[in-house]
C-alpha positions in Angstrom: 0.0 0.0 0.0 2.9 2.4 0.7 4.1 1.9 -2.8 0.6 2.6 -4.1 0.5 5.9 -2.1 3.8 7.0 -3.6 2.5 6.3 -7.1 -0.6 8.2 -6.4 1.2 11.2 -5.2 3.4 11.2 -8.3 0.2 11.0 -10.4 -1.2 14.1 -8.6 2.0 16.0 -9.4 2.6 14.9 -12.9 -0.8 14.2 -14.4 -3.1 16.3 -12.3 -0.7 19.2 -11.9 -1.9 19.6 -8.3 -0.3 22.2 -6.1 2.3 21.4 -3.5 -0.1 22.2 -0.7 -2.7 19.8 -2.2 -0.1 17.0 -2.5 1.1 17.7 1.1 -2.5 17.4 2.4 -3.1 14.1 0.6 0.2 12.7 1.7 -0.6 13.4 5.4 -4.1 12.0 5.0 -3.0 8.8 3.5 -0.1 8.4 5.9 -2.6 8.5 8.8 -4.7 5.9 7.0 -1.7 3.7 6.3 -0.6 3.8 9.9 -4.1 3.0 11.2 -4.6 0.0 8.8 -1.2 -1.4 9.5 -1.8 -1.3 13.2 -5.3 -2.8 13.0 -4.2 -5.6 10.6 -0.8 -6.2 12.2 0.9 -5.8 8.8 1.1 -3.6 5.8 -2.1 -4.1 3.8 -2.6 -4.2 0.0 -5.1 -1.9 -1.5 -7.0 -4.9 -2.8 -7.5 -6.2 0.7 -9.2 -3.0 2.1 -13.0 -3.3 2.6 -15.7 -0.7 3.2 -15.9 -1.9 6.8 -12.2 -1.2 7.3 -12.7 2.4 6.2 -15.9 2.9 8.2 -14.0 1.7 11.3 -11.2 4.2 10.4 -13.7 7.1 10.0 -15.3 6.2 13.3 -11.8 6.3 14.9 -11.4 9.8 13.5 -14.7 10.9 15.1 -13.7 9.4 18.4 -10.3 11.2 18.3 -12.2 14.5 18.1 -11.5 15.5 14.5 -13.8 18.2 13.2 -16.5 17.1 10.7 -14.8 19.2 8.0 -11.5 17.4 8.6 -13.1 14.0 8.5 -14.9 15.0 5.2 -11.6 16.1 3.7 -9.9 12.8 4.7 -12.8 10.8 3.2 -12.3 12.8 -0.1 -8.7 11.7 0.0 -9.7 8.1 0.4 -12.1 8.2 -2.5 -9.6 9.8 -4.8 -6.8 7.4 -3.8 -8.9 4.2 -4.3 -10.2 5.5 -7.6 -6.6 5.7 -8.7 -5.9 2.2 -7.4 -8.9 0.9 -9.3 -7.9 2.6 -12.4 -4.3 1.2 -12.2 -5.5 -2.3 -11.4 -4.3 -2.3 -7.8 -7.8 -3.2 -6.6 -11.0 -4.2 -8.4 -13.3 -2.0 -6.5 -13.4 1.3 -4.6 -14.0 0.5 -0.9 -14.4 4.2 -0.2 -17.3 4.7 -2.6 -20.0 3.7 -0.1 -18.8 6.1 2.6 -21.0 9.1 3.3 -19.7 12.4 4.4 -20.7 13.6 7.9 -23.2 16.4 8.0 -21.1 19.5 8.3 -21.7 22.3 10.7 -21.9 25.5 8.6 -20.1 28.1 10.6 -20.5 31.7 9.7 -17.2 33.4 8.7 -15.8 36.0 11.0 -15.4 39.4 9.4 -14.5 43.0 10.3 -16.7 46.0 10.1 -15.7 48.9 7.8 -14.5 50.9 10.8 -12.4 47.9 12.1 -10.9 47.5 8.6 -10.0 51.2 8.6 -8.4 50.8 12.1 -6.3 47.9 10.9 -5.2 49.6 7.6 -4.1 52.7 9.5 -2.1 50.8 12.1 1.3 50.2 10.2 3.9 53.0 10.4 3.8 55.3 7.5 7.5 56.2 7.5 9.3 52.9 7.5 9.8 50.3 4.8 8.2 47.5 6.8 5.3 49.7 7.8 4.7 50.5 4.1 5.0 46.9 3.2 2.5 45.8 5.9 0.0 48.5 4.8 0.3 47.3 1.2 -0.3 43.7 2.4 -3.5 44.7 4.2 -4.8 46.9 1.4 -4.2 44.3 -1.2 -5.8 41.5 0.8 -8.9 43.6 1.4 -9.0 45.3 -1.9 -8.8 42.2 -4.1 -10.2 39.6 -1.7 -7.1 37.4 -2.0 -6.2 34.3 -0.1 -2.9 34.8 1.8 -1.3 32.1 -0.4 -2.3 34.1 -3.5 -0.9 37.3 -2.0 2.6 35.9 -1.1 2.8 34.2 -4.6 2.2 37.5 -6.4 5.1 38.8 -8.4 5.8 42.4 -9.5 5.0 41.7 -13.1 1.6 40.3 -12.1 0.4 43.8 -11.3 -1.0 46.2 -13.9 -0.8 49.5 -12.0 -2.4 51.5 -14.9 -5.5 49.3 -15.1 -5.6 48.5 -11.4 -5.5 44.8 -11.9 -3.5 41.9 -10.5 -3.1 38.4 -12.0 -3.9 35.8 -9.3 -3.0 32.2 -9.3 -5.6 30.5 -7.1 -6.5 27.0 -6.1 -5.7 24.3 -8.7 -3.4 26.8 -10.3 -6.4 28.6 -11.9 -5.6 32.2 -12.9 -8.0 35.1 -12.6 -7.8 38.9 -12.8 -8.6 40.7 -9.5 -9.2 44.5 -9.3 -7.2 46.7 -7.1 -8.7 49.9 -5.7 -6.9 53.2 -5.8 -5.8 52.9 -2.1 -4.2 49.5 -2.7 -2.5 50.7 -5.9 -1.1 53.7 -4.0 0.1 51.5 -1.1 1.8 49.1 -3.4 3.5 51.8 -5.3 4.8 53.4 -2.1 6.1 50.1 -0.8 7.9 49.1 -4.0 9.5 52.6 -4.2 10.7 52.5 -0.6 11.8 48.8 -0.4 15.5 48.2 -0.6 16.5 45.3 -2.7 18.7 42.7 -1.1 21.9 41.7 -2.9 21.2 39.3 -5.6 17.5 39.6 -5.4 15.7 39.3 -8.8 14.1 42.4 -10.1 12.5 41.2 -13.3 9.9 38.5 -14.1 9.3 36.4 -11.1 10.4 39.0 -8.5 8.1 38.7 -5.5 6.1 41.8 -4.4 6.3 41.0 -0.7 9.6 40.2 0.9 11.1 40.1 4.4 14.0 42.2 5.5 16.4 39.7 3.9 14.8 40.1 0.5 13.2 36.6 0.6 9.6 36.0 -0.4 7.2 36.2 2.5 5.5 33.0 3.6 1.8 32.6 4.6 2.9 32.1 8.2 5.0 35.3 8.2 1.9 37.2 7.2 -0.1 35.6 10.0 2.5 36.5 12.6 2.7 40.1 11.2 -1.1 40.4 11.5 -1.0 39.1 15.1 1.3 42.0 16.0 -1.2 44.6 14.7 -4.1 42.9 16.4 -2.4 43.4 19.7 -1.6 47.0 18.8 -5.2 47.9 17.8 -7.1 45.7 20.2 -9.1 44.1 17.4 -10.7 40.6 17.7 -7.9 38.0 18.1 -9.9 35.6 15.9 -8.9 37.8 13.0 -6.7 36.0 10.5 -5.4 37.1 7.0 -8.4 35.2 5.6 -10.7 37.4 7.6 -9.9 40.2 5.2 -11.1 38.0 2.4 -14.3 37.3 4.3 -14.7 41.0 5.0 -14.2 41.8 1.3 -17.0 39.5 0.3 -19.4 40.5 3.1 -18.9 44.3 2.4 -19.5 43.8 -1.3 -22.8 42.0 -0.8 -23.9 44.4 1.9 -23.4 47.2 -0.7 -25.4 45.6 -3.4 -23.0 43.5 -5.4 -24.6 40.4 -6.9 -23.5 37.0 -5.6 -22.2 35.8 -9.0 -19.9 38.8 -9.4 -18.5 38.1 -5.9 -18.1 34.4 -6.8 -15.9 35.5 -9.8 -13.9 38.0 -7.7 -13.2 35.4 -5.1 -12.3 32.7 -7.6 -14.8 30.2 -6.2 -15.4 27.3 -8.5 -18.9 26.8 -7.1 -21.5 29.3 -6.2 -22.4 27.2 -3.1 -19.0 28.2 -1.6 -19.9 31.9 -2.0 -23.5 31.6 -0.6 -22.3 31.4 3.0 -21.7 35.2 2.8 -25.4 35.8 2.2 -26.0 34.7 5.8 -23.8 37.4 7.2 -24.5 40.1 4.6 -27.9 41.1 6.0 -27.5 44.9 6.6 -28.9 45.9 3.2 -31.8 43.4 3.4 -32.6 44.5 7.0 -32.8 48.1 5.9 -34.9 47.3 2.9 -37.3 45.2 5.0 -37.7 47.9 7.7 -38.4 50.6 5.1 -40.8 48.6 3.0 -42.7 46.1 5.1 -45.9 47.5 6.6 -45.5 45.4 9.8 -41.7 45.7 10.2 -40.9 46.2 13.9 -39.2 49.6 13.4 -42.2 50.9 11.5 -44.7 50.1 14.3 
């Protein structure tokens, strides 16, 4: 089975062109499965030996261990994909993961910041230091374009069209999209790029990262998270706030101000509209106002 897992990971990279993060997630999921099955059977199993009952027992063990329903569902998706590959390559004659049913997921509403809170965060970095200008540009870009933090740190200088106010974004599954940049984000990016000092040997042409650390190296997603934590302490904003919160805030504020959900779907780079619809549950300010003004028996009109 271990050899089958390695073949599958190679298939993801070569044939499916999956991202490094996706491959890492599948590797971890299948490593946990391999360890569980090896311990329960007392030996390394073959893919052809695995039954639906083995996998149901494994899923039950995940629930007992306290894994979130979303984590269990993701691991089940990994199992289905892996065993489909095994069936295709003749390593087993059936897919034992096919009968499995995902747990009913709890739909949590995303945490977002109000407009005033966003303004407070954007104004918190220093305006006269290179790192302050960089951090302001990071916050402005995340909020202005609704980027994932992985998309932000992967952005290169040549991806930005300052004249048109657009940035080319490489999202999940390496799908590309164009995202708009507001004038404040464009201005913040220009100030940062003018102020930043290039490290010795740092590339300046195609492929040069927009956001770098003090050593001229491309920022990581974790670096952006740590940087945000510093400003949350400085401003006293909700500590649940993460870089992804700015993406949630972007979508929520657009819908609150009348943007249609399909436009927001395109801006976020969501493959399915279902993913975007969660924001309709938190974007109720406009609906509440319209209801209160128009309905004859609205509470505020009585």
